[in-house]
N, C-alpha and C positions, 0 to 999 in steps of 0.2 A: 784796675787791679783788685781782686776780691779780697776782702778783709775777713779773716776767719776768726771765730770764737774757738775756744778750747774746752773740751770735756775731759775730766780726769777718771781714768779707770786704772786704779793701782798704779804700776809704773808707765802706763801709756797715757799719751795726751792726744785726744781725738779732735781733728779740725772739722768745723761745720759752720754753716751759716743758718740764720733762722728760717729761711726758705726751705731748707733741707730737713728740718727737724719736725717730724711728724709724730713725736712723743717718745721716740726711742730713748732719748736722754732722760726721761721721767719714768713712766710706767714700764718701759723697756728693761729697767733695772731689776724687775722681777725674774727676768730669766735666769740670772746667774745663781740664786739659791735653789730654783727649780731644777736646773741642769745638774748642780752639784748634788742635790738629794736623790734624783731618780737615775742619773747616768754616771756621775762621776766624770772622769776624763775620757774624752772620746779622741779618735784620731783626727777626723775631718769634720768640718762644718760648712754648710752653705747658708748664707743669710739672703733670703728672698725679699724683695722690696726693700733692699738694704739702706737706701739713702747714704749718709756718710759712715754706716757701719757701726753705730753705737753698740747694738747687741752683740755683734760677732766679735768686735774688739773687746768688749767686757768679758766674753768667755775666754778670749785668748789672753787677756790680762790676768785673768783668774787661774791660768793654767788648766783650763778645761778642755783644751783642744790644742793639737799640734800644728793644724793648717787650717787656713780660712779662705773661703771664696765668698765674695760679695757680688750680688747682682742687682741692677737697677737700670730702669729705661732712661734716667735723667742724666745727661753728661756732666752736669754740674756735681752730681754725687761722685762721679768717677774722680773729678778733679781734687775734690776734698780727700777722698781715699788716697789718692796719689800723694797728697801733702802729709797725711798721717803715716803712710808707709815710709817715706823718706825721712820724716822727723824721728821716727821711733826704730829706724834700722831694721825694718820687717821685710825688705826684699827677699823673695824666695819662700816666705810663710804665707803671704796674703796676696790674692790676685782680685782684681775687679773686672767684671764682665758687663759691658755696656749692652744691655739685652732687654727685650720685652719678653718677660717670663724666661723660658729656656731657649727662646729662638736662636740666640747667638752665643750660646755657652756650649763649649766643646762637647760633643756628644758621648765621649768616652769617659767623662768625669763622673764620679760617683762619691757619695759622702755617707758617713756614719750618722749624721744628724743634720736635718734641714729645720731652719728656724725662720721666722718672719714676723713683721709688724706691718701687715698689708693695708690697704684701704679698708676701713671699717664700716662705711656708710654705703648701703645699697641706694643709689640715686632715686629709685622709685619711692623710697620712704624717707628722702632727704629732707632738709629744712632745718639744719642745724647751724651752730656757731661756725662749724668748719667752713662753711660756704663762704664766709666772709674773712676768715683769718688764715686759711690755707689755700694753696693751689689744688685744684681737683685731682692731680696727679697723687696727692697724698691721701685724700679722704674718700674719693668717689669710685665705687665699683658697681655700675649698673647691672643689675640682676645677677650679681655675683659672678660676672663672666671672668674676672681676673682669678678669682679663687678657683673657679671651675677648671680653667685652663692648667693652673698650676697642680691641682690634685691629679688631673688626667695624666700628667707627666711624671708625678712624683715617685710612684713605685719604680720606675725604670732608672731612676737617678739615686736611688739608695744602695749602699752596700749591704750585703747579708747581715741581718739584725738590725737594720738602720731604722730610725724613727724620724717622724715629722712632729714639730711642735710649733703651732700657730697661735699667736696672741690676738684675741678678738675683745670686742666691746659689748658689755651687756645692754647698753643703752640703744644699740642699733642691730643687735642679732642675738640668735639663741644658738646653742651647740648644734641642734638639729638642722640648722641651715648648712652646716659643713660636714657632719659626720657621714651623711649619705653619699657626698662626693667623694670622700676618702674610701668608703666601702665600695663604691662603683669602680673606683680605681684599683681594687684588689688589695687594699690596706685593711688592717685590723684596727679598729678603734679602741684605744686603751680607756679613753674617758675624757671628760671635761673637768678642769681643775681651776679653782679660784687662784688668783695671782697673789693673794695674801694681804696683810695689813698695809694699809696706805694705797692699795691699788684695787679697791673694791669694785671699781666699774669694770674690771678686765678679768679675762679667764683665758687658759690655754686649752686647746684641742690637740690632744696627743694621739697620733696614729702610728702604725709601724708595719714593716713587712711581716706577714704571718711566719711563724716557725714552720720549718719543714717537718712534715710527719716522717 
C-alpha cells in the first residue's frame, strides 16, 4: 500500500510521494503569485506534466480557477490525484487524464490557461544531479521533443484569449529554446519572466492565442 505525504495549499491537502515530486511543491509555488498578478481568476486550467498536481491544486486552492484538468503519463500520479480529489471533496471540479501529452485527453476540451513544470533537461546536454535523484520521466526531454509536441498542439487546446505559461530552468535552457516552438504553433510570445525571489534558477515562458484583428 502506497504511503503518501501531504502538501498544504490553503484549505487543500495534496497527496504525493517523493518519486512524483519534480519540484512542483517547491519552485512550482512561484505560479500562484504570477497567475494572480497577470491573469487573476480564470475559468479553466490544464496542468501538463502534472505529477500529483501541486501547481494546479495551488491555483484552485487560491481561488484562481474554477475547474482543473491534470495530465500525466505516469499512472502513479493518477492514483495520488484521485486520493487528493477524494480527501478534499473535489469530485466534479478536477479531472485527471492518463496521457502522453494530449494523446488520451478528450479532443473537445479547451482551457483558459495551460501551465506546466515539464522535464527541464535536454538529454543531449545532461549530466546533472537529476540523473541520480529522479526518474528520467521527471527530468529528461531529449532534443526537447516533449516540449515540441506540446506546443504543436497547444493552440488548438486553448479557449479564445487563452494563454500558456510553462516553467523552465535557467541552468538547462534559455527562453529561445521554446519561444520558436510557440510561434511556429501560431501562438504569440508575450515574453520570459523571472519567477521571483527564492526561485532565481527558474523562469516562465508566456505565450497566448493572438487577438483577432
